[in-house]
N, C-alpha and C positions, 0 to 999 in steps of 0.2 A: 474297455479297450476300444480303440478307434480303428475303423476299417481303412485299410490302405489298398490302393489298386494302381494299375497303370505306371504313371510317371514316378511313383514312389519306389519303383524298382529299377535295378540296373539291367542291362542287356542279358546278363547271365541269370537273371531271375532272383537275385538276392536283393534285400531291402536296401535302399540308399541311406547311407549313414551320413551324419552331420560332420562338420569340419573337425570337431574335437571328440567325435564319437568313436570308440574302440570296441571291436569284437572280443568278447570274453570266452564264448563257447557256442556250440551248436550241437543238436542232437535230434535224431528221428524219433517221431511219436508213433504209437499204435492207437492212441485214442485221446480225445480231448472233450471236456465238458465244462460248462460254466453256469453259475447260478447268480441271480440278482434278486435280493429281497425274498429269497426262498424259492423263486421260480426259475426253472431250468431254461438256459438259452440254448437253442439247438444250432444257431448260425447256419441254417440250411441255405440262406440267401448268399452266403460267402463261400462255404466249402462244399466240395463234391464228397459225398459220403465214402465213397470208395477210394479217394485219392489219399496219398500218403502226405503227412505234414511234418514240418520241421520247426523246432524251437530254436530261436536265435537269442542270445544274451549279449548285450553290450553294456557299456558303462552308464548308459542313459535310458535304455529301453529294453523291453522284453517283446521279441517279435514272434508271432505264430503264423507261418505262411504255408500255403499248399505248394507242395513240390512240383516243379515244372509248370508253374503258373504264376501270373503276377497278380496275386490276391492274397490278403491276409489281415491280421489283427496286430495292433501295436498298443503297448501298455508302457506308460512312463514308470521308471523304477520308483520315483518319489511317491507313487500311488500305492506302492506295496506295503502292507502292514506287517505281515509275517508270512513265512513259508515253512513247510515241514514235509518230510517224507513218510509215506505209509506203505506198509507191506501186508499181503494177504497170505495166510497159511495155505489157502487153497489154490493159489495161483503163483506162478513164476513171475508174473508181471508186477511192476512196482509203480507207484504213482507219487506225484509231488502235488500238494495243495498249496495255493497261494491266496492269501486273503488281501482283498483290496480295501484301501481306506475308504470310508464312506458306504460300505455295503458290497457284498458280492464276493464270490470265491471262483477259483479256476482250478481245475484238476487236470493234470497231464499224466498220461499213462505211457510208460516205457516198457521196452521188451524185457528188460532185466534190471536188477537192483544196481549193477555197476554202472549201466548207462544213466540211470537216474541220479547216482551219487556224483557222477562226473559234472552233469549239468547243474545240479544243486550246488556243488562247490563253487562253480563259475558264477552262479547267481549270487551266492553269499559274499564272494570276493567283490563283485560289482557294486553290490549295495553298501559294502563297507567303505568303499572309496568316496561315495557321496559326491560324484563328479559334477553333478548339477548345481551343488552349493557353490563350488569353486568357479564354475562358469558364470553364474549369475553375479557373484561378487565382481569378477573381472569385467563383466558388462556394465555394472553400476559404476566402477571405477572409470572406465572409458567414457561414460556418459557425463561424469562429473568433470573430467578433464576437458571434454568438448565444450562444456558450459563455461569453463575458465578461458576458453579460446587457444588452448594449447595445440588444437588440431585445426585451427582457422586457417583456410587456404590463403586468405588475404595476407597473412603474416609471413608467407614464403616468397622466395624469389625477389626479383627486383622491386615489385610492388610493395612487398613487406619492408625491404630496406628503405625505400622512400617514405613509407608511412612512419616508420620509426624515427627517421630523420625529422620529419615534420612534427612529431610529437615531442622530440627533444627540443626543437626550435620554439615551439609554443610554450613549452615549459620554462625555457630561458627567458623568453619575453615577459612571462608572468612574474618570474623572480625579479627582473631588472625594473619592471614597472612598480612593484611594490617597494623596492629599495628607493627609487626616485621619489616616491610618494612620501616616504618617511623623511627624506632629505628635505623636501619642500616644506613639510611640517616643522622641522627643525629650523630652517631659515625663517620661517614666519615667526617664530618665538625668539629669534636671536636678540632683538632689540630689547625684549623684556629681560632676557638673561643678563645682557650687558648692564642695563639699568639696576638690576638686582645686585650684580657684582660691585657697582659703583657705591651703592647704598651700604654694602657691607664694609667696603674699604673706608668710607667716610666715618661710619660708626666706630671702626677700629682706631682711626686716628684720634677721635674724640676721646676714646677711652685711654689711649696712650698719653694724651696731654693732661687728662685728669690725674693720671698716676704720677706724671712729672710734677705737677703743681703741688701735690701732696709731699713729694719728697723735698721740694724746695722750702715748704712751710716747716717741715721737721728739721731741716738744716738751720734755718733761721732761729727757731726756738733753742736749738743746741748752742748756737753762738751767743745769744743773749744770756744764757746761763753761765757763759764764760766771761761776760762783761763786754762783749763786742756788739754794740748796738747797730753799727752800720758798716758792715764788712765791705772793703773795696774789692771789687771783682772786675774782671774784664767786661762783663756785661753792664755793670753800672758806671765804671769810669770811662769807658770808651778809649779814645786816643790818649788820655791822661794817664791811662794805666801804665803805658810804656815810659812816659816822662817821670813818673813817680819811682 
């Protein structure tokens, strides 16, 4: 447990709670003892032996404070391993034992079993919520969002608007620059493309002529088989074709 004094208390003498800290219960004590590694801790430097003490339970801490004084001890609930109630056949008073992770125990003595059970139930409920886990996850999420710039003040107001306009203009210039670069490259190769197209056209013309000559040879062979050695055509007779 950590010692708390002075500015850790409100003006009414209660421990100051965090923004997301909620009180679950409080109860007066008639006795308190703690041990660490088997050695009893008296805490005489903190508490007045004759003063009354109060146990506060929140969703994050267990507070042990001296009544009407700004001094006490604070234990994070995450440090609690287990807790249990113990009763004595010879005494009306009841106690609650709390085991601290990493070693150590604390024993709280109450005036009656009913008072002990009430605060013990509050402690059990607070531990069950594990509020510290949710708070840590939320803090981590906010940290990630800040890294992404979602909470960047520079993105807000007029400054943010001007910055976004400038970013869009820069991106537009980059896109246009890339487009004109590609156009220049295409124009540089335009002559080569035209030359290749002309070669393909000439090649196709030669192919067509060869196919036409083959058809003429086939026709001549067919006419010879019919006894026509020199057929008169418009192509061979010229103007005489019309006179004949």
